[in-house]
Each structure stands twice: as structure tokens, then as C-alpha cells.
N, C-alpha and C positions, 0 to 999 in steps of 0.2 A: 185288421180289415176295416177300412173306413167306408162310410156310406157312399162317398164320392166315387170310390173306385169301381163300383158296380151299378150305380144308379143309371137307369135308362139303357142298360146293356144286358141285363139278365131278366128273363121272365119266369124262370123256374128255379127255385133255390137249390134243387138237386144239381144244377150246373156248377155250384160252388162247393157243395159237400152235403153231408147228412148221413142218415142211417137207412140201409137197404137190407131187408130180410129176404131169405130164400131157403130152399131145401136142396141139399146135395143129392144128385141123381145118379152117381156113378162110383164105382170102386168101393173100398171098405167103409166109406162114410155115407153110403146111399141111405137116404131117408132122414138124415140128421139136419136139424134146423140150425141156421147160422144167421149172423147179422154182420154186414160189412159197415164199418164206421169210417167216414172220410172227413177229416178235419179241414180240408181245403188248403193245407200247408205242405203237402207231401207226406204227411203222417196218416196212414190208413191201416186198419187192422180188422181181423176177423174174430168176432165173438161167437163161440160155439154154445148156442142156447141150450142144447140138449146135454151139454157136459158142464153143468154148474155155471154157465156163462163165463167159462174160462176163455182166454185169448190164445188163438192158434197163430196163424201167420200175422206178421206185422212188418210194415215197410216205412222207411223214411226216404223220400225221393225214390231213386232206383235201388236202394240198398235194403236188404233184408236185415231185420233186427233179431229174429228168433231162430233157435235151433229146433229142427223138426226130426223126429225119429223115423225109423223105417216104417213104423205102424201107420203114421198119419192119423187123420181123424177117423174115429169109429163111433157108432152109436153107443149110448150108455149101456153098460152091462152091470146092473146093480148087484149081481151075485159074484162079482170079481173081488171078493173081500176075504179070501183065504190065502194064507201064505204069501207068495210073491205074485199072485195072479194079477195084481194091479199093473204090473209091467206089460201084460198082454194088450192093454188098451191105452198105454201111455204114449201119446203122440208128441210129447215135447210141447212146443209152442211157447209163446212169450210168458204165459202164466198158466200153471196148473194148480188148483186148490187142493190141499190135503186136510183131512179131518172128516167130520167135525168132532168125532169122539176119540179118534186115535190118529197119531202121526208117527212116522218112524218105521222101524222094522216090524215084521210079524211077531206076534207073541200070544201066549195062551196062559191063563191062570184060572183061579176059582170063579172068576166073573165071566169067563167065556174066551172065545178066540177072536183075535183081531188081526186082519191082514195088513200088508204093507200100505201105509199112508191113508187108510180109511176108505170110506165109501163116497164122499160127497162129489168127487169129480165124475162119478158114474151115475149121477142123478140129474134128470132134466129140470129145467126151470119152467115155472108158470109165469108168463110175462104179464106184468101189471100195467106197464105203460111204455110207450115210445113217444118221445117229444122231439119233433123235428125243428131245426132252425128255420127262422122266417125273417130274413133281414129287412123285408119291406116294413114290418111293424117293429123293428128294432130288436128282435130276439135272435141272438147269435148262439145261445146255449142249445145243446142237444143231449139227450140221455135215453138210456134203456134201463128199465127196472124190472126185476123178477124175483120170485121166491123159489128157493130150492129146499126140498124137505129130505131129511134123513130120519126116518121114523119106522117103527114097527109096533105091532100090538104087544103089550106087556113088556115094552122096552123103551129106551130113550126116544124122545120126539123133539128133535132139534130142527130149526129152520134158519136158513141163511137168506137174508134179504139183501140183494146186491144191486147197486146202481153204478153203471159205468157212464161217465159223462165227459163232455168236452165243449169247447167253444170254437165256433167257426172262425178260422183265421189264426188259431193258436195251436202250436204243436204239443198239446198236453193230452195225457190219458189220466182221468180221475176215477178212482174206485172207492166207493163207500160201502162197507160191509157192516151188517148188523146181524148178530146171532141171537135167536130167541128160543128159549126153552118152552115148548108148547105143552109139556106135561105138568103134573101137579106135584112132582118130586124133583129134587136136585138130580143133575145128570153130569157125567164126565164130559169135559170139553177140551179139545185141543185143535189148534189151527195153524197151518203152515202154508206159506205162499212160495210155490216152487217156480222160480223164474229161470228161464232157459234161453240164454243169449247165444247167438250163433254168428257164423260168417256172413257177410264180411265185417260186421261190427267187431266180432271177436276174431282176431287174426294174429299172425306173427307180429309182435311189436305193440299190440294193444296193452294199455296200462290199466291195471285194477287199482283204483284210488280209494283209500280210506285212512282214517286215523283211529287207532284203538288197539286192543289186545287181540291176539289170535292163539288158537291151540289146535294142533293137528290131531286127527283121530289116530289111535294106536294101531300098529300092525300094517301089513300090506306094503304098498309103495308110498305111503304117506311120508315116511322118514326120508325117502329119497328126494322129495320135492320140498316139503315144508321144514326147512332147517336154516339156521343163520348162515349167511354166506351165499345162499341161492336166491336169486332175484325172482321169486315166484309172483311178484306183483306185475311182471311183464310177461305176456304170453309168448312161449317159444313156438318155433315151427313144429309140425307134427313129429312126434318121437316114435321110435320103434316100440317103446313100451306102451304106446297107445293102442296097439293092435289087440284084438280080442276084447274080452270084457274086463270089468274092474273100474275102480274109481279111486281118486285121491280126494280126501275131504279135510277141511279145516273149518273150525268155528271161529267167526270173527265178531267181536263185541264192538261194533262200530256203526255209526250212522251220521251223515249220509254216506252212501257208497256210489261209485261211478265207474264207468268204462269209458276210456278215451282212446280213440284210434286216430292218430295225427294224419294218416294218409287219407282219411275220409272227411277231415274237418271242413273242407271247402264245400262239400255237399250235404254233410250231416247237420251243421250248425248246432242248434240246441233243441232237442226234444226232451220232454220231461214226463215221467210217470209219477203222479201224486197219489198218496194214500191218505184218505180222509177218515 
């Protein structure tokens, strides 16, 4: 975005893009704080402030990027940390954060009980700052920064400091995370970024692109999909085996990784998520 393109044509920077905060007032998400970020390029997305500043809806031009579950956005439920209770509040979205002390399946041992994927996504953020773009003074950067605490008395006290930023006129999402141990003793720490891409970005014919080794999880329907001779790098049409519940999982030792849908190329162009 050059200065010439908007000079003497725009009096309010919000006409180009920026960050708008609000509170949902209906349905399961009533009372939940959110922030819409508009990059001014067709890329816009919803940050759920009360859910660890995770990203729910995301769009590029008219196309949705994220998969959303039946649940949708719900307020944080900090005690959804037993067994598989995490699934009750899992709305999908472009990004759900898992951790900070545990990720993966529920487990129990001499040190206590840990539910599926931990607590952090059910913790609200304390917003430190919102910086809006101001093209008139040459500032095209925008950001929202918050602190999310996972803590209890006589237990671990971890804090996630997250900044989500972008540049007016550029189709980028930048996420900078810093985890701080606020206690005076070492603490267990695990962190997983649960990205959930959906239709129409993910559709029949979409290519999953990577270079590296992969290994399928044992059991279930994994062997039916992840085997030599089956092109699991290209998404099929919906299958009868997709009905009901269940999942097929493979671990991929690769970076970077990309999704490419040739049918959307003329409107999708290039949007990028950067991890800092």
C-alpha cells in the first residue's frame, strides 16, 4: 500500500483496516470478548480475547480459511480440564492453543490428572495494548498484545504473552508467543498449536505440500489412509468413512507446510501466517 493510493481520499484509517474490539451478545458465545483484525487486503480474522487470544473465523476475500465445529465460540470454562471435557468447548477456528502444562490425550499419574490438551485455551487474556495503523504518520503496523495466565495456588504458575500483528496492505498474520514461568521453581511445559483449516480452502483436490518424513498413528482407520500407493497428499471428496466420529492422524517431520487449492488461486493469491 503506497501513500499515493489513499492520500486526500481517506479521513479515517478504519476505512482501510485496523483492529475493532467487541463483545458477542447472542448464542453460546454471549459475553465473550473478541477483536476483528482487518489487514485491508481481503484477509480478516477474529481473535477471541477470552479464549487465549486464539483465532476463530478467518477469511481471505470471500473465502473462509478455517474449520468451525458445531460448538462455535463459547466463554472460557477453566474447569474443563478433566478427561475429554476440552472437546465440549472446542470451537475449531484457525488456531486453538494447547498447553501450557500438558498437550495430547488425558492422563493421570502420581503428579495429578491432566485433561485433553490442557487449560490455556479456556483462559482469558488481559490486554496490554492495541496499536492501530495510522497511515497519515507513516505507521502501517497494527498489533494486539495480551497476557494469559495458567496458574493456581501451590501449583505451576505459567504465563503466555501473545502478540498478534500485521501490516496494513499485506496479507500476513504474525504471532509472537513468549511463555514465562512466574513461580520460583521449575514447571512442566508443553505447547501445541492446533490449526484447523476448512472449506473452501480445504476441498476435493486441495494439495497438502511438504517435504520430510511422516509416520501414521497405529490402529483405527490410519492404515487405510496413510500407506504407500495412496495419494493422501491430495484431499478426496467426502467419504462414507467420514460419517460419525473418529480421526486419522499422521505425524509429519517437515517445515514449511502449505495447502494449495488451484480452483481458488485466482482469488486467494498469497496469504501467509508467520510464527515469530
